[in-house]
Backbone as CSV, one residue per row, in Angstrom:
resi,resn,N_x,N_y,N_z,CA_x,CA_y,CA_z,C_x,C_y,C_z
1,UNK,112.608,27.380,-72.488,111.723,27.580,-73.054,111.657,29.702,-73.128
2,UNK,111.531,29.293,-72.166,111.579,31.369,-71.550,112.730,31.900,-71.532
3,UNK,114.023,31.637,-71.769,115.297,31.611,-72.312,115.176,31.746,-73.831
4,UNK,114.630,31.083,-74.685,114.439,31.027,-76.149,113.739,32.388,-76.254
5,UNK,112.793,32.501,-75.542,111.956,33.159,-75.884,112.741,34.829,-75.842
6,UNK,113.065,34.902,-74.290,114.158,35.741,-74.430,114.850,36.063,-75.404
7,UNK,115.767,35.269,-76.147,116.803,35.276,-76.976,116.492,36.064,-78.279
8,UNK,115.248,35.318,-78.754,114.607,35.667,-79.750,113.939,37.063,-79.920
9,UNK,113.649,37.925,-78.410,113.028,38.950,-78.487,114.209,39.608,-78.495
10,UNK,115.320,40.122,-78.026,116.490,40.599,-77.907,116.898,40.925,-79.676
11,UNK,116.976,39.350,-80.347,117.290,39.551,-82.221,116.433,40.363,-82.645
12,UNK,114.805,40.148,-82.019,113.755,40.823,-82.836,113.871,42.267,-83.245
13,UNK,114.306,42.792,-81.721,113.866,44.123,-81.786,115.228,44.395,-80.931
14,UNK,116.154,44.310,-81.617,117.485,45.032,-81.511,117.943,46.308,-82.276
15,UNK,118.207,47.121,-82.017,118.215,48.899,-82.985,119.265,48.283,-84.019
16,UNK,119.117,48.851,-85.262,117.787,49.575,-85.480,117.144,48.581,-85.730
17,UNK,115.735,48.877,-85.448,114.186,48.070,-85.167,114.112,47.716,-86.778
18,UNK,114.119,46.348,-86.829,113.168,45.696,-87.952,112.078,45.865,-88.627
19,UNK,111.581,45.474,-87.326,110.399,45.389,-87.364,109.380,46.400,-86.735
20,UNK,108.418,47.215,-86.801,107.491,48.237,-86.293,106.941,47.423,-84.478
21,UNK,107.009,47.868,-83.730,106.413,47.579,-82.243,105.342,47.929,-82.346
22,UNK,103.778,47.346,-81.992,102.683,48.034,-81.597,102.797,48.647,-80.585
23,UNK,101.382,49.256,-80.357,101.675,50.015,-78.988,99.762,50.452,-78.770
24,UNK,99.472,50.943,-77.608,98.285,51.288,-77.844,97.619,52.250,-78.205
25,UNK,96.785,52.590,-79.101,96.073,53.241,-79.844,94.344,53.412,-79.243
26,UNK,94.075,54.484,-80.239,92.652,54.772,-79.263,91.850,53.278,-80.097
27,UNK,90.701,53.013,-79.926,90.108,52.125,-80.024,89.241,52.582,-81.792
28,UNK,88.591,51.652,-82.623,87.875,52.187,-83.800,86.978,51.097,-83.724
29,UNK,85.882,51.395,-84.599,84.335,51.040,-84.560,84.716,50.026,-85.860
30,UNK,85.650,49.414,-86.578,86.026,48.826,-87.438,85.616,47.168,-86.958
31,UNK,85.029,46.209,-87.300,84.957,45.265,-86.953,85.963,44.183,-87.122
32,UNK,86.262,43.023,-86.415,87.991,42.698,-85.821,87.033,41.503,-86.209
33,UNK,86.989,39.945,-86.328,87.228,38.981,-86.441,88.126,38.258,-86.296
34,UNK,88.237,37.435,-85.543,88.836,36.882,-84.611,88.798,35.072,-85.034
35,UNK,89.680,34.537,-85.578,89.494,33.079,-86.545,89.722,32.192,-85.787
36,UNK,89.938,31.330,-84.699,90.899,30.169,-84.441,90.364,28.932,-84.935
37,UNK,91.361,27.890,-84.657,91.176,26.730,-85.666,90.173,25.691,-85.076
38,UNK,89.082,25.516,-83.982,88.218,25.339,-83.402,87.326,24.217,-84.097
39,UNK,86.522,23.401,-84.466,86.038,22.343,-84.871,84.601,23.369,-85.882
40,UNK,84.508,24.116,-84.756,82.453,25.376,-85.375,83.510,26.236,-86.512
41,UNK,84.845,26.094,-86.865,85.351,27.380,-87.549,84.800,26.763,-88.888
42,UNK,84.619,24.968,-89.400,84.199,25.000,-90.531,82.258,25.254,-90.975
43,UNK,81.620,25.254,-89.857,80.231,26.485,-89.459,80.306,27.541,-89.858
44,UNK,81.801,28.088,-89.957,81.561,29.688,-90.109,82.326,30.085,-91.358
45,UNK,82.397,29.302,-91.956,83.118,29.432,-93.475,82.151,30.425,-94.196
46,UNK,81.232,30.108,-94.611,79.498,31.078,-95.194,80.013,32.431,-94.823
47,UNK,79.492,32.564,-93.022,79.711,33.678,-92.878,80.937,34.720,-92.628
48,UNK,81.843,33.899,-93.020,83.179,34.735,-93.221,83.184,35.292,-94.229
49,UNK,83.083,34.352,-95.680,82.715,34.842,-97.019,82.075,36.208,-97.301
50,UNK,80.545,35.795,-96.439,79.758,36.681,-97.004,80.447,38.168,-96.347
51,UNK,80.777,37.975,-94.965,81.692,39.224,-94.738,82.795,39.888,-94.849
52,UNK,83.741,38.945,-95.659,84.993,39.335,-95.474,85.215,40.599,-96.347
53,UNK,84.309,41.496,-96.748,84.381,42.862,-97.267,84.319,43.765,-96.339
54,UNK,83.741,43.343,-95.063,83.105,44.347,-94.165,83.741,44.372,-92.395
55,UNK,84.995,43.561,-92.601,85.764,43.210,-91.449,86.877,43.138,-91.723
56,UNK,87.895,42.859,-90.654,89.304,42.735,-90.708,88.970,41.226,-90.580
57,UNK,89.906,40.492,-90.566,90.327,38.973,-90.538,91.387,38.691,-90.027
58,UNK,91.368,38.412,-88.688,92.382,37.980,-87.918,92.741,36.247,-87.680
59,UNK,93.950,35.762,-87.989,93.596,34.554,-88.179,94.817,33.833,-87.236
60,UNK,94.303,33.229,-86.393,95.037,32.870,-84.751,95.773,31.749,-85.678
61,UNK,97.062,31.274,-85.347,97.808,29.699,-85.089,97.575,29.675,-86.404
62,UNK,96.999,28.050,-86.276,97.008,26.865,-87.068,95.200,27.344,-87.946
63,UNK,94.774,28.109,-87.446,93.656,28.685,-88.527,93.714,29.217,-89.777
64,UNK,94.906,29.523,-90.102,95.517,30.239,-91.245,95.207,29.040,-92.288
65,UNK,95.570,27.748,-92.211,95.365,26.654,-93.320,93.776,26.493,-93.746
66,UNK,93.222,26.455,-93.066,91.790,26.291,-93.442,91.422,27.189,-94.026
67,UNK,91.607,28.722,-93.492,91.209,29.539,-93.954,91.341,29.743,-95.631
68,UNK,92.854,29.676,-95.992,93.728,29.777,-97.478,92.277,28.381,-97.826
69,UNK,92.489,27.125,-97.758,91.768,26.221,-98.191,90.635,26.872,-98.650
70,UNK,90.136,27.269,-97.830,88.586,27.743,-97.986,88.632,28.611,-98.915
71,UNK,89.543,29.377,-99.488,89.982,30.757,-100.224,89.480,31.987,-99.526
72,UNK,89.560,31.822,-98.090,89.733,33.176,-97.055,90.980,33.236,-97.075
73,UNK,91.415,34.659,-97.707,92.888,35.593,-96.943,92.536,36.491,-95.797
74,UNK,93.275,36.068,-94.762,92.997,36.776,-93.382,93.856,38.420,-94.226
75,UNK,93.404,39.232,-93.492,94.031,40.253,-93.634,95.287,40.443,-92.443
76,UNK,95.699,39.658,-91.109,96.351,39.548,-90.576,96.750,38.440,-89.920
77,UNK,97.852,37.688,-89.730,98.152,36.458,-89.673,98.465,36.845,-88.049
78,UNK,98.480,36.135,-86.924,99.108,36.024,-85.753,99.944,35.068,-84.977
79,UNK,100.759,35.192,-84.546,101.733,34.016,-83.867,102.073,34.157,-82.872
80,UNK,102.623,33.589,-81.804,103.055,33.625,-80.367,104.266,32.782,-80.058
81,UNK,104.442,31.983,-80.744,105.883,30.237,-80.807,106.606,30.879,-80.186
82,UNK,107.688,30.360,-79.636,108.613,30.441,-79.367,109.951,29.799,-80.423
83,UNK,109.810,28.611,-81.205,110.837,27.789,-81.228,110.206,28.029,-82.950
84,UNK,111.110,27.017,-83.772,111.251,27.599,-85.256,110.572,26.236,-86.095
85,UNK,109.924,25.111,-85.203,108.306,24.282,-86.116,107.855,24.747,-86.360
86,UNK,107.657,26.286,-86.457,105.779,26.882,-86.719,106.917,27.299,-88.705
87,UNK,107.490,27.186,-88.819,107.973,27.871,-90.193,107.853,27.338,-91.033
88,UNK,107.778,26.113,-90.943,107.730,25.567,-92.259,105.921,24.884,-92.250
89,UNK,105.075,25.062,-91.249,104.237,24.863,-91.400,103.171,26.253,-92.182
90,UNK,104.009,27.097,-91.547,103.051,28.642,-92.116,103.146,28.540,-94.045
91,UNK,104.707,27.913,-93.718,105.024,27.884,-96.055,103.914,27.400,-96.269
92,UNK,103.866,25.779,-95.879,102.793,24.920,-96.228,101.590,25.215,-96.020
93,UNK,101.153,26.393,-95.784,99.978,26.566,-94.947,99.394,27.405,-96.141
94,UNK,100.493,28.588,-96.617,100.045,29.338,-97.481,100.400,30.641,-96.625
95,UNK,101.074,31.390,-95.885,101.258,32.548,-95.707,101.729,33.970,-96.438
96,UNK,102.656,33.088,-97.313,103.389,34.055,-98.636,102.545,35.314,-98.482
97,UNK,102.562,36.754,-98.167,101.541,37.763,-99.124,101.166,38.232,-98.037
98,UNK,101.116,37.739,-96.302,99.797,37.814,-95.682,100.851,38.335,-94.759
99,UNK,99.959,39.818,-94.246,100.659,40.644,-92.894,100.967,39.661,-91.420
100,UNK,101.747,39.845,-90.603,102.001,39.194,-89.631,101.871,39.705,-88.707
101,UNK,101.483,39.821,-87.169,101.625,40.515,-85.892,102.109,39.307,-85.345
102,UNK,103.486,39.540,-84.680,103.974,38.136,-83.902,104.424,38.887,-82.420
103,UNK,104.305,38.390,-81.616,105.081,38.289,-79.680,106.385,38.300,-80.398
104,UNK,106.833,39.336,-79.690,108.290,39.506,-79.660,109.228,38.152,-79.974
105,UNK,108.454,37.294,-78.901,109.242,36.088,-78.559,109.696,35.349,-79.624
106,UNK,108.891,35.353,-80.752,108.341,34.092,-81.710,110.041,34.040,-82.442
107,UNK,110.102,32.787,-83.192,111.620,32.629,-83.916,111.680,33.179,-85.192
108,UNK,112.732,33.908,-85.238,113.392,34.427,-86.682,112.591,33.728,-87.673
109,UNK,112.922,32.650,-87.905,112.385,32.077,-89.485,111.169,32.190,-89.641
110,UNK,110.018,32.438,-88.257,108.743,32.388,-88.620,108.662,33.597,-89.385
111,UNK,109.251,34.505,-89.193,109.171,36.125,-89.738,109.823,35.983,-90.772
112,UNK,110.011,35.264,-91.348,111.001,35.065,-92.809,109.817,34.074,-93.492
113,UNK,108.861,34.028,-93.102,108.012,33.418,-93.911,107.125,33.955,-94.650
114,UNK,106.968,35.189,-94.576,105.547,35.889,-94.800,105.566,36.625,-96.170
115,UNK,106.877,37.672,-95.887,107.139,38.344,-97.512,106.336,39.307,-97.608
116,UNK,105.540,39.766,-96.361,104.896,40.964,-96.225,105.379,41.655,-95.168
117,UNK,104.603,42.670,-94.700,104.408,43.561,-93.464,104.588,42.667,-92.546
118,UNK,105.612,42.775,-91.645,105.699,41.956,-89.985,105.408,43.350,-88.835
119,UNK,104.865,43.171,-88.096,104.755,44.220,-86.744,104.933,43.069,-85.353
120,UNK,105.376,43.905,-84.242,105.787,42.984,-82.993,105.192,43.471,-81.627
121,UNK,104.781,42.621,-81.285,104.115,43.135,-80.099,104.931,42.743,-78.545
122,UNK,105.399,43.400,-77.508,105.492,42.373,-76.285,104.147,41.831,-75.503
123,UNK,104.175,40.826,-75.147,103.236,39.856,-74.773,103.594,39.811,-73.527
124,UNK,102.465,39.783,-72.539,102.232,39.930,-71.161,103.112,38.314,-70.717
125,UNK,103.484,38.163,-69.158,104.490,37.038,-68.794,105.611,36.340,-69.504
126,UNK,105.955,37.672,-70.352,107.155,36.765,-71.047,108.716,38.197,-70.349
127,UNK,109.450,37.244,-70.228,110.839,38.016,-69.425,111.373,39.306,-70.099
128,UNK,111.023,39.250,-71.282,111.941,39.965,-72.380,110.513,41.795,-72.294
129,UNK,109.371,41.002,-71.786,108.282,42.400,-71.689,108.655,43.143,-70.605
130,UNK,109.390,42.609,-69.476,109.313,43.216,-68.200,111.150,44.104,-68.130
131,UNK,112.203,43.080,-68.532,113.286,43.319,-68.645,113.215,44.527,-69.725
132,UNK,112.579,44.527,-70.584,112.446,46.025,-71.792,111.938,47.101,-71.489
133,UNK,111.250,47.072,-70.710,110.112,48.200,-70.425,110.128,48.969,-71.526
134,UNK,108.797,47.890,-72.405,108.255,48.625,-73.423,107.241,49.823,-72.889
135,UNK,106.919,50.685,-73.855,104.984,51.066,-73.773,104.847,50.845,-73.402
136,UNK,103.999,49.131,-74.084,102.787,48.623,-74.316,103.250,47.465,-74.231
137,UNK,102.319,46.728,-73.226,102.376,45.265,-73.476,101.236,44.492,-73.598
138,UNK,101.115,43.823,-74.225,99.773,43.192,-74.897,99.156,42.224,-73.423
139,UNK,98.058,42.539,-72.634,97.548,41.996,-71.709,96.603,40.493,-72.504
140,UNK,96.601,39.668,-71.281,95.627,38.486,-71.648,96.298,37.733,-73.101
141,UNK,97.617,37.866,-73.655,97.925,37.047,-74.244,98.454,35.555,-74.651
142,UNK,97.802,34.769,-73.376,98.418,33.954,-72.979,97.194,33.056,-72.769
143,UNK,97.432,31.204,-72.494,98.442,30.704,-73.450,98.457,30.473,-74.671
144,UNK,97.045,30.952,-75.408,96.988,29.938,-76.519,97.117,31.199,-77.468
145,UNK,97.507,31.522,-78.910,97.548,32.014,-79.592,96.394,33.057,-80.221
146,UNK,95.121,32.255,-79.594,93.393,32.641,-79.827,93.983,34.038,-78.557
147,UNK,94.107,33.591,-77.623,93.638,34.989,-76.549,94.361,36.042,-77.015
148,UNK,95.441,35.747,-77.372,96.479,36.840,-78.570,95.767,37.596,-79.467
149,UNK,95.338,36.831,-80.343,94.637,37.596,-80.949,93.386,38.338,-80.830
150,UNK,92.485,37.556,-79.825,91.601,38.523,-79.338,92.100,39.647,-78.393
151,UNK,93.022,39.552,-77.745,93.727,40.543,-76.607,93.733,41.883,-78.083
152,UNK,94.603,41.128,-79.510,94.897,42.126,-80.197,93.956,43.300,-80.834
153,UNK,92.681,42.282,-81.072,91.555,42.626,-81.963,90.573,43.744,-80.716
154,UNK,90.888,43.406,-79.192,90.062,44.238,-78.693,90.899,45.761,-78.163
155,UNK,92.038,45.630,-78.645,93.537,46.370,-78.568,92.651,47.599,-79.383
156,UNK,92.462,47.128,-80.507,92.281,47.902,-81.780,90.297,48.163,-82.130
157,UNK,90.179,47.789,-81.560,88.402,48.036,-81.864,87.522,47.758,-80.699
158,UNK,86.549,48.259,-80.724,85.374,47.768,-79.933,84.126,46.864,-80.634
159,UNK,84.160,46.048,-82.102,83.798,45.317,-82.407,84.165,44.327,-82.795
160,UNK,84.359,42.940,-81.576,85.125,41.973,-82.277,84.120,40.356,-82.423
161,UNK,84.423,39.733,-83.261,83.571,38.382,-83.344,84.623,37.426,-83.393
162,UNK,83.992,36.483,-82.704,84.572,35.311,-82.713,84.379,34.340,-83.456
163,UNK,85.287,33.466,-84.138,84.534,32.479,-84.939,85.443,31.009,-85.375
164,UNK,85.293,30.395,-84.838,86.296,28.992,-84.725,87.477,29.527,-83.308
165,UNK,86.824,29.720,-82.501,87.148,29.815,-81.046,87.065,28.851,-79.659
166,UNK,86.423,27.747,-80.307,86.198,27.407,-79.406,87.331,25.695,-78.901
167,UNK,87.350,25.736,-77.672,88.681,24.896,-77.504,88.753,24.448,-76.614
168,UNK,88.966,22.887,-76.883,88.338,21.363,-75.612,88.218,20.412,-76.911
169,UNK,87.287,19.368,-75.810,87.044,18.643,-76.450,85.586,18.178,-76.638
170,UNK,84.816,17.733,-77.477,83.345,17.395,-77.190,82.920,16.052,-77.291
171,UNK,82.620,15.471,-76.896,82.266,14.143,-76.480,82.131,13.921,-77.510
172,UNK,82.218,12.613,-78.466,82.320,12.274,-79.879,82.392,13.222,-80.937
173,UNK,83.507,14.483,-81.117,83.063,15.743,-81.523,84.347,15.759,-82.191
174,UNK,84.678,16.718,-83.370,85.873,16.680,-83.233,87.178,18.492,-82.639
175,UNK,87.530,18.045,-82.774,88.620,19.693,-81.987,88.676,20.646,-82.498
176,UNK,89.332,20.123,-83.884,89.769,21.258,-85.063,89.139,21.383,-86.517
177,UNK,88.951,22.067,-86.651,88.350,22.291,-88.534,88.723,21.372,-89.085
178,UNK,88.287,21.070,-90.213,88.132,19.937,-90.973,89.373,19.854,-91.957
179,UNK,90.338,20.915,-92.193,90.995,21.368,-93.272,92.748,21.562,-91.919
180,UNK,92.582,21.449,-90.871,93.419,21.726,-89.856,94.722,21.078,-90.206
181,UNK,95.921,20.852,-89.765,96.990,20.447,-89.784,97.357,19.288,-88.704
182,UNK,96.177,19.580,-87.478,95.788,17.878,-86.754,95.369,17.312,-87.085
183,UNK,96.047,15.939,-86.531,94.540,14.747,-86.605,93.211,14.779,-86.174
184,UNK,92.124,14.797,-86.305,91.253,15.042,-85.622,90.567,14.134,-84.928
185,UNK,90.597,13.986,-84.018,90.453,12.629,-82.821,89.690,12.961,-82.504
186,UNK,87.925,12.115,-82.037,86.859,12.508,-81.520,86.598,11.043,-80.277
187,UNK,87.830,10.854,-79.952,87.537,10.149,-78.388,88.427,11.080,-77.125
188,UNK,87.585,10.897,-76.716,87.721,11.856,-75.257,89.420,11.452,-74.918
189,UNK,89.938,12.352,-74.507,91.268,11.884,-73.705,90.842,11.202,-72.289
190,UNK,91.364,10.255,-71.760,91.178,8.952,-70.682,90.738,10.083,-69.282
191,UNK,91.677,10.989,-69.183,91.497,11.869,-67.961,90.945,13.593,-68.499
192,UNK,89.600,13.720,-69.272,89.003,14.621,-69.297,88.293,14.757,-68.018
193,UNK,88.145,15.866,-67.793,87.059,16.648,-67.207,85.822,17.272,-67.526
194,UNK,84.659,16.795,-67.226,83.551,17.352,-67.665,83.575,18.907,-67.531
195,UNK,82.938,19.172,-68.399,82.444,20.780,-68.460,81.246,21.123,-68.495
């Protein structure tokens, strides 16, 4: 998996650069709402609709489908996956025309799904980020895309709002939003640890 990510980084960031690479800048006061695909996203839809014009929306991973089904178009979609299975999922979700911010390790087919602006970043903990010695490596961007989206938001703003970022199993509760690509099992896995 790591070698696939390294090969993707070499392709995505070969010279001449096809995509701009993000670097750290001074933060602003523009609010950024990071939207994950947790079950609480369903309760946040009204808030997102009401405040859409007052903040930037970063869609993290599979939250994209729920947002679009609810008529909320994010300003940026964030991805970090190395494999190509994600391209048809994003296409089905409706990513066309949405700006994409992706880790350098993502598969090229994912980059081709949007047709809009694409920005890449080096992600902490990946081999390409250390061998290539970039000027900026995004910290705390693993293991989930929500971590990367939060870290990106905190890189650019002092005002970050989280919606649907609950990860984990709740007793007799859904794991993901109702419009998720995932099945919404309500049974806890047998090896769950109470927290």
